[in-house]
Structure formats: C-alpha cells, structure tokens
MMTF fields as JSON, N, C-alpha, C and O atoms, coordinates in Angstrom:
{
  "mmtfVersion": "1.0.0",
  "mmtfProducer": "UNKNOWN",
  "numBonds": 395,
  "numAtoms": 396,
  "numGroups": 99,
  "numChains": 1,
  "numModels": 1,
  "chainsPerModel": [1],
  "groupsPerChain": [99],
  "chainIdList": ["A"],
  "bondAtomList": [4, 2, 8, 6, 12, 10, 16, 14, 20, 18, 24, 22, 28, 26, 32, 30, 36, 34, 40, 38, 44, 42, 48, 46, 52, 50, 56, 54, 60, 58, 64, 62, 68, 66, 72, 70, 76, 74, 80, 78, 84, 82, 88, 86, 92, 90, 96, 94, 100, 98, 104, 102, 108, 106, 112, 110, 116, 114, 120, 118, 124, 122, 128, 126, 132, 130, 136, 134, 140, 138, 144, 142, 148, 146, 152, 150, 156, 154, 160, 158, 164, 162, 168, 166, 172, 170, 176, 174, 180, 178, 184, 182, 188, 186, 192, 190, 196, 194, 200, 198, 204, 202, 208, 206, 212, 210, 216, 214, 220, 218, 224, 222, 228, 226, 232, 230, 236, 234, 240, 238, 244, 242, 248, 246, 252, 250, 256, 254, 260, 258, 264, 262, 268, 266, 272, 270, 276, 274, 280, 278, 284, 282, 288, 286, 292, 290, 296, 294, 300, 298, 304, 302, 308, 306, 312, 310, 316, 314, 320, 318, 324, 322, 328, 326, 332, 330, 336, 334, 340, 338, 344, 342, 348, 346, 352, 350, 356, 354, 360, 358, 364, 362, 368, 366, 372, 370, 376, 374, 380, 378, 384, 382, 388, 386, 392, 390],
  "bondOrderList": [1, 1, 1, 1, 1, 1, 1, 1, 1, 1, 1, 1, 1, 1, 1, 1, 1, 1, 1, 1, 1, 1, 1, 1, 1, 1, 1, 1, 1, 1, 1, 1, 1, 1, 1, 1, 1, 1, 1, 1, 1, 1, 1, 1, 1, 1, 1, 1, 1, 1, 1, 1, 1, 1, 1, 1, 1, 1, 1, 1, 1, 1, 1, 1, 1, 1, 1, 1, 1, 1, 1, 1, 1, 1, 1, 1, 1, 1, 1, 1, 1, 1, 1, 1, 1, 1, 1, 1, 1, 1, 1, 1, 1, 1, 1, 1, 1, 1],
  "groupList": [{"groupName": "UNK", "atomNameList": ["N", "CA", "C", "O"], "elementList": ["N", "C", "C", "O"], "formalChargeList": [0, 0, 0, 0], "bondAtomList": [1, 0, 2, 1, 3, 2], "bondOrderList": [1, 1, 2], "singleLetterCode": "X", "chemCompType": "L-PEPTIDE LINKING"}],
  "groupTypeList": [0, 0, 0, 0, 0, 0, 0, 0, 0, 0, 0, 0, 0, 0, 0, 0, 0, 0, 0, 0, 0, 0, 0, 0, 0, 0, 0, 0, 0, 0, 0, 0, 0, 0, 0, 0, 0, 0, 0, 0, 0, 0, 0, 0, 0, 0, 0, 0, 0, 0, 0, 0, 0, 0, 0, 0, 0, 0, 0, 0, 0, 0, 0, 0, 0, 0, 0, 0, 0, 0, 0, 0, 0, 0, 0, 0, 0, 0, 0, 0, 0, 0, 0, 0, 0, 0, 0, 0, 0, 0, 0, 0, 0, 0, 0, 0, 0, 0, 0],
  "groupIdList": [1, 2, 3, 4, 5, 6, 7, 8, 9, 10, 11, 12, 13, 14, 15, 16, 17, 18, 19, 20, 21, 22, 23, 24, 25, 26, 27, 28, 29, 30, 31, 32, 33, 34, 35, 36, 37, 38, 39, 40, 41, 42, 43, 44, 45, 46, 47, 48, 49, 50, 51, 52, 53, 54, 55, 56, 57, 58, 59, 60, 61, 62, 63, 64, 65, 66, 67, 68, 69, 70, 71, 72, 73, 74, 75, 76, 77, 78, 79, 80, 81, 82, 83, 84, 85, 86, 87, 88, 89, 90, 91, 92, 93, 94, 95, 96, 97, 98, 99],
  "secStructList": [7, 7, 1, 7, 7, 7, 7, 7, 7, 7, 2, 2, 2, 2, 2, 2, 2, 2, 2, 2, 2, 2, 2, 2, 2, 6, 1, 2, 2, 2, 2, 2, 2, 2, 2, 6, 7, 5, 7, 6, 6, 6, 7, 7, 5, 7, 7, 4, 4, 4, 7, 3, 3, 3, 3, 1, 1, 7, 4, 4, 4, 6, 7, 7, 7, 1, 6, 6, 6, 3, 3, 3, 3, 7, 2, 2, 2, 2, 2, 2, 2, 6, 6, 7, 7, 2, 2, 2, 2, 2, 2, 2, 2, 2, 2, 2, 2, 2, 7],
  "xCoordList": [3.553, 2.393, 1.185, 1.282, 0.07, -1.157, -1.62, -1.301, -2.375, -2.885, -4.255, -4.977, -4.629, -5.918, -5.718, -4.734, -6.674, -6.641, -7.992, -9.029, -7.984, -9.223, -9.6, -9.057, -10.541, -10.872, -12.355, -13.211, -12.632, -14.005, -14.112, -14.101, -14.214, -14.196, -15.458, -16.562, -15.265, -16.368, -16.917, -16.268, -18.096, -18.677, -18.856, -18.646, -19.235, -19.407, -18.061, -17.974, -17.033, -15.685, -15.26, -14.745, -15.473, -15.073, -15.841, -15.249, -17.13, -17.928, -17.421, -17.261, -17.171, -16.697, -15.315, -15.086, -14.407, -13.048, -13.005, -12.188, -13.856, -13.91, -14.404, -13.933, -15.348, -15.835, -14.697, -14.502, -13.953, -12.82, -11.754, -11.124, -11.555, -10.57, -11.003, -10.178, -12.284, -12.786, -12.547, -12.164, -12.771, -12.538, -11.053, -10.682, -10.21, -8.764, -8.211, -7.285, -8.782, -8.34, -8.557, -7.871, -9.481, -9.777, -8.891, -8.97, -8.062, -7.251, -6.004, -5.529, -5.493, -4.254, -3.089, -2.151, -3.144, -2.091, -1.976, -0.874, -3.088, -3.051, -2.641, -1.845, -3.181, -2.842, -1.344, -0.747, -0.729, 0.721, 1.469, 2.507, 0.954, 1.598, 1.622, 2.649, 0.49, 0.455, 1.127, 1.516, 1.264, 1.938, 3.39, 3.97, 3.971, 5.342, 5.414, 6.463, 4.288, 4.2, 4.974, 5.325, 5.249, 6.074, 5.322, 4.696, 5.402, 4.798, 5.61, 6.836, 4.925, 5.57, 6.317, 7.347, 5.81, 6.363, 7.489, 8.542, 7.295, 8.308, 9.127, 10.16, 8.682, 9.405, 9.183, 9.756, 8.355, 8.087, 7.414, 6.61, 7.754, 7.158, 5.991, 6.112, 4.857, 3.644, 3.038, 3.425, 2.084, 1.335, 0.455, 0.005, 0.201, -0.591, -1.947, -2.414, -2.568, -3.874, -3.84, -4.876, -2.66, -2.538, -2.271, -2.453, -1.847, -1.565, -2.858, -3.832, -2.853, -4.004, -3.652, -2.479, -4.675, -4.462, -4.455, -5.432, -3.356, -3.266, -3.201, -2.475, -3.965, -3.899, -2.797, -2.89, -1.77, -0.653, -1.191, -0.89, -1.977, -2.739, -4.138, -4.856, -4.526, -5.807, -7.002, -7.043, -7.966, -9.196, -9.875, -10.392, -9.877, -10.515, -9.822, -10.378, -8.609, -7.87, -7.729, -6.85, -8.615, -8.652, -7.931, -7.913, -7.332, -6.617, -7.549, -8.757, -6.965, -7.748, -7.302, -6.191, -8.197, -7.906, -7.324, -7.999, -6.056, -5.339, -4.068, -3.608, -3.512, -2.286, -1.155, -0.319, -1.124, -0.07, -0.28, 0.6, -1.434, -1.718, -2.031, -2.359, -1.945, -2.194, -0.975, -0.303, -0.706, 0.426, 0.002, -0.919, 0.67, 0.397, 1.034, 2.171, 0.292, 0.8, 0.383, -0.692, 1.247, 0.863, -0.197, -0.249, -1.026, -2.081, -1.548, -2.181, -0.39, 0.166, 0.549, 0.211, 1.252, 1.65, 0.429, 0.371, -0.546, -1.753, -2.475, -2.925, -2.588, -3.27, -2.474, -3.061, -1.153, -0.332, -0.307, -0.199, -0.406, -0.369, -1.601, -1.513, -2.728, -4.001, -4.275, -4.363, -4.407, -4.739, -3.54, -3.699, -2.337, -1.139, -0.875, -1.116, -0.377, 0.161, 1.675, 2.212, 2.364, 3.829, 4.463, 5.421, 3.949, 4.494, 4.268, 5.152, 3.095, 2.816, 3.809, 4.313, 4.08, 4.982, 6.391, 7.047, 6.848, 8.185, 8.253, 9.225, 7.219, 7.203, 7.212, 7.914, 6.428, 6.395, 7.763, 8.226, 8.415, 9.733, 10.756, 11.621, 10.655, 11.557, 11.314, 12.258, 10.039, 9.706, 10.153, 10.651, 9.977, 10.402, 11.912, 12.415, 12.635, 14.089, 14.613, 15.751, 13.799, 14.203, 14.106, 14.714, 13.342, 13.112, 14.269, 14.228],
  "yCoordList": [-4.911, -5.741, -4.829, -3.768, -5.246, -4.45, -4.425, -5.321, -3.388, -3.258, -3.899, -3.544, -4.818, -5.488, -6.98, -7.435, -7.708, -9.165, -9.609, -9.115, -10.528, -11.081, -12.257, -13.355, -12.003, -13.002, -13.336, -12.452, -14.614, -15.102, -15.802, -17.03, -14.989, -15.52, -16.311, -15.933, -17.404, -18.244, -17.629, -17.684, -17.05, -16.333, -17.241, -16.8, -18.48, -19.414, -19.684, -19.702, -19.888, -20.097, -18.875, -19.016, -17.691, -16.472, -16.309, -15.938, -16.577, -16.473, -17.437, -17.061, -18.686, -19.722, -19.365, -19.517, -18.897, -18.596, -17.336, -17.247, -16.369, -15.185, -15.566, -15.027, -16.488, -16.973, -17.679, -17.462, -18.516, -19.221, -18.239, -18.455, -17.16, -16.15, -15.481, -15.25, -15.174, -14.575, -15.519, -15.08, -16.809, -17.802, -17.907, -18.005, -17.887, -18.003, -16.806, -16.955, -15.619, -14.428, -14.559, -13.896, -15.387, -15.557, -16.605, -16.778, -17.298, -18.369, -17.823, -16.73, -18.606, -18.211, -18.215, -17.43, -19.089, -19.108, -17.745, -17.208, -17.176, -15.875, -14.775, -13.901, -14.821, -13.799, -13.818, -12.76, -14.994, -15.093, -14.532, -13.89, -14.766, -14.238, -12.718, -12.11, -12.102, -10.639, -10.016, -8.849, -10.795, -10.279, -9.918, -9.049, -10.587, -10.267, -8.859, -8.216, -8.377, -7.012, -6.718, -5.566, -7.744, -7.545, -7.888, -8.942, -6.965, -7.197, -8.253, -8.171, -9.23, -10.309, -9.788, -10.344, -8.743, -8.269, -7.256, -7.417, -6.218, -5.157, -5.231, -4.571, -6.027, -6.171, -5.046, -5.052, -4.082, -2.962, -3.468, -4.399, -2.841, -3.205, -2.282, -1.06, -2.88, -2.141, -2.748, -3.834, -2.034, -2.637, -3.729, -3.603, -4.795, -5.903, -5.481, -6.065, -4.484, -4.04, -3.402, -3.291, -2.977, -2.362, -3.388, -3.087, -4.58, -5.595, -6.189, -6.362, -6.494, -7.112, -8.541, -8.911, -9.333, -10.697, -10.654, -10.238, -11.085, -11.129, -12.571, -13.383, -12.883, -14.2, -14.14, -13.358, -14.95, -14.963, -15.237, -14.497, -16.284, -16.502, -15.972, -16.558, -14.875, -14.237, -15.177, -16.041, -14.979, -15.778, -15.662, -16.65, -14.476, -14.267, -15.039, -15.209, -15.504, -16.287, -17.738, -18.457, -18.162, -19.565, -19.882, -21.039, -18.886, -19.112, -19.516, -19.285, -20.118, -20.593, -19.879, -19.356, -19.876, -19.287, -20.366, -20.892, -20.684, -21.695, -21.08, -20.04, -21.719, -21.215, -21.058, -20.166, -21.894, -21.819, -20.755, -20.528, -20.096, -19.106, -17.724, -16.829, -17.514, -16.175, -15.681, -16.446, -14.391, -13.761, -12.397, -11.78, -11.922, -10.563, -9.561, -9.739, -8.519, -7.502, -6.121, -5.943, -5.155, -3.781, -3.368, -3.93, -2.408, -2.003, -1.578, -1.84, -0.925, -0.465, -1.638, -1.648, -2.618, -3.778, -4.561, -5.008, -4.731, -5.47, -4.76, -5.407, -3.455, -2.678, -2.726, -2.886, -2.591, -2.584, -3.942, -4.015, -5.003, -6.355, -6.656, -7.362, -6.129, -6.329, -7.819, -8.566, -8.245, -9.64, -10.426, -11.455, -9.923, -10.597, -11.904, -12.027, -12.861, -14.087, -13.894, -12.94, -14.766, -14.633, -14.637, -13.902, -15.44, -15.47, -14.137, -13.655, -13.541, -12.235, -11.194, -10.374, -11.242, -10.263, -10.41, -9.416, -11.638, -11.881, -11.344, -10.689, -11.623, -11.132, -9.596, -9.0, -8.964, -7.5, -6.948, -5.987, -7.542, -7.07, -7.251, -6.398, -8.355, -8.567, -7.536, -6.995, -7.265, -6.27, -4.876, -4.107, -4.548, -3.23, -3.083, -1.981, -4.174, -4.14, -3.927, -3.491, -4.228, -4.091, -2.658, -2.295, -1.847, -0.465, 0.441, 1.627],
  "zCoordList": [-7.923, -7.639, -7.455, -6.839, -7.986, -7.852, -6.403, -5.621, -6.053, -4.696, -4.525, -3.593, -5.382, -5.242, -5.44, -6.023, -4.94, -5.057, -5.588, -5.145, -6.523, -7.051, -6.159, -6.286, -5.254, -4.248, -4.324, -4.35, -4.358, -4.258, -2.906, -2.816, -1.864, -0.501, -0.207, -0.599, 0.483, 0.94, 2.22, 3.265, 2.143, 3.282, 4.507, 5.637, 4.293, 5.411, 6.099, 7.326, 5.302, 5.847, 6.663, 7.772, 6.123, 6.817, 8.131, 9.145, 8.129, 9.345, 10.411, 11.572, 10.01, 10.925, 11.499, 12.699, 10.653, 11.111, 11.965, 12.881, 11.689, 12.548, 13.94, 14.942, 13.998, 15.296, 16.036, 17.232, 15.328, 15.949, 16.427, 17.462, 15.671, 16.073, 17.379, 18.262, 17.499, 18.744, 19.918, 21.002, 19.705, 20.759, 21.09, 22.26, 20.075, 20.271, 21.051, 21.848, 20.818, 21.544, 23.049, 23.826, 23.466, 24.895, 25.567, 26.784, 24.817, 25.39, 26.084, 25.778, 27.019, 27.695, 26.7, 26.843, 25.699, 24.681, 24.015, 23.902, 23.572, 22.892, 23.867, 23.524, 25.07, 26.064, 26.358, 26.561, 26.384, 26.567, 25.361, 25.518, 24.176, 22.95, 22.948, 22.647, 23.283, 23.24, 24.471, 24.441, 25.55, 26.746, 26.441, 27.092, 25.45, 25.034, 24.458, 24.507, 23.908, 23.413, 22.151, 21.895, 21.353, 20.161, 18.878, 18.765, 17.91, 16.596, 15.85, 15.779, 15.303, 14.563, 13.331, 12.951, 12.719, 11.449, 11.602, 10.986, 12.406, 12.498, 13.779, 13.885, 14.762, 16.011, 17.006, 18.095, 16.634, 17.534, 18.802, 18.763, 19.935, 21.212, 21.51, 21.425, 21.861, 22.199, 23.454, 23.885, 24.03, 25.126, 24.534, 23.395, 25.282, 24.748, 24.169, 23.191, 24.764, 24.27, 22.899, 22.245, 22.447, 21.12, 20.023, 18.843, 20.387, 19.371, 18.829, 19.561, 17.549, 16.901, 16.516, 16.456, 16.256, 15.781, 14.257, 13.634, 13.67, 12.214, 11.758, 12.331, 10.722, 10.092, 9.034, 8.088, 9.187, 8.237, 6.832, 5.895, 6.689, 5.453, 5.763, 6.572, 5.13, 5.464, 5.322, 4.446, 6.208, 6.18, 4.818, 4.297, 4.247, 2.941, 1.826, 0.741, 2.097, 1.102, 1.532, 1.058, 2.445, 2.841, 4.132, 4.551, 4.781, 6.026, 7.157, 7.106, 8.167, 9.312, 10.58, 10.671, 11.547, 12.854, 13.756, 14.641, 13.51, 14.278, 14.843, 14.371, 15.842, 16.46, 15.449, 15.59, 14.459, 13.456, 12.398, 11.568, 12.41, 11.367, 11.913, 11.133, 13.208, 13.745, 14.513, 15.205, 14.374, 15.046, 15.576, 15.04, 16.627, 17.09, 16.123, 15.686, 15.801, 14.877, 15.359, 15.931, 15.12, 15.427, 14.4, 13.305, 14.74, 13.809, 12.437, 11.414, 12.419, 11.143, 10.237, 9.053, 10.793, 9.988, 9.533, 8.388, 10.415, 10.057, 8.919, 7.974, 8.999, 7.953, 6.643, 5.573, 6.716, 5.506, 4.815, 3.591, 5.583, 5.03, 4.185, 3.181, 4.584, 3.885, 3.692, 4.666, 2.462, 2.153, 1.62, 0.964, 1.914, 1.425, 2.163, 3.364, 1.413, 1.994, 2.115, 1.552, 2.826, 2.87, 1.472, 1.232, 0.563, -0.804, -1.513, -2.221, -1.328, -1.925, -1.422, -2.19, -0.127, 0.491, -0.078, -0.388, -0.211, -0.779, -2.203, -2.58, -2.993, -4.377, -4.425, -5.242, -3.543, -3.516, -3.148, -3.761, -2.157, -1.738, -2.868, -3.069, -3.596, -4.733, -5.823, -6.4, -6.102, -7.127, -6.706, -7.528, -5.424, -4.933, -5.026, -5.245, -4.864, -4.943, -6.348, -6.524, -7.354, -8.745, -9.234, -10.242, -8.521, -8.986, -8.678, -9.004]
}
C-alpha cells in the first residue's frame, strides 16, 4: 500500500471537529479513558499524560470527534497510523502478510 492518501479534506469540517476534540478532551469520559493508561492499538501501558487522542476514522477523511470515533493511543501508534482507516489497516496487514 502506498504511504500517501489522495484527500480533499473539507477545511470547515476539520476546523469544527478539531474544536469538538478539544472539548471532548476536557470531559470526565475522556479523562476516565486515559486514566486506564492503555493504548488502544498496541496495548502498551503509559501514564495518562502520554496518551494522545486518535480518531479511528481520521478527521481529514470525514471522521468525527465523537465518543465512538476516538481512542487513547500512544504517540508511536498515533504517528504510525497517519490517515489510515480500520479498512486501510486491514488491507495493509494483508498485503504485508503476502510478502
């Protein structure tokens, strides 16, 4: 799979969802999620302050800042995921398995 995505992101959507993400980070729901200290992707345990908010479906690809679309992630997993959706990740893993 190529390391780039052809994205025509809606700037207004991205601005609105980033604002919602900032608001969501202040909620007790999010604080409870990161208090567990576990990365959603690799399961590594970190201090809550090291976990980042990751959009499972990236905002740039139409994702929303909702409880059902954000997960705590370690910085490494968040960076490695980039703009992948769950379907993209499955396809990449399948392709990597063929090599």
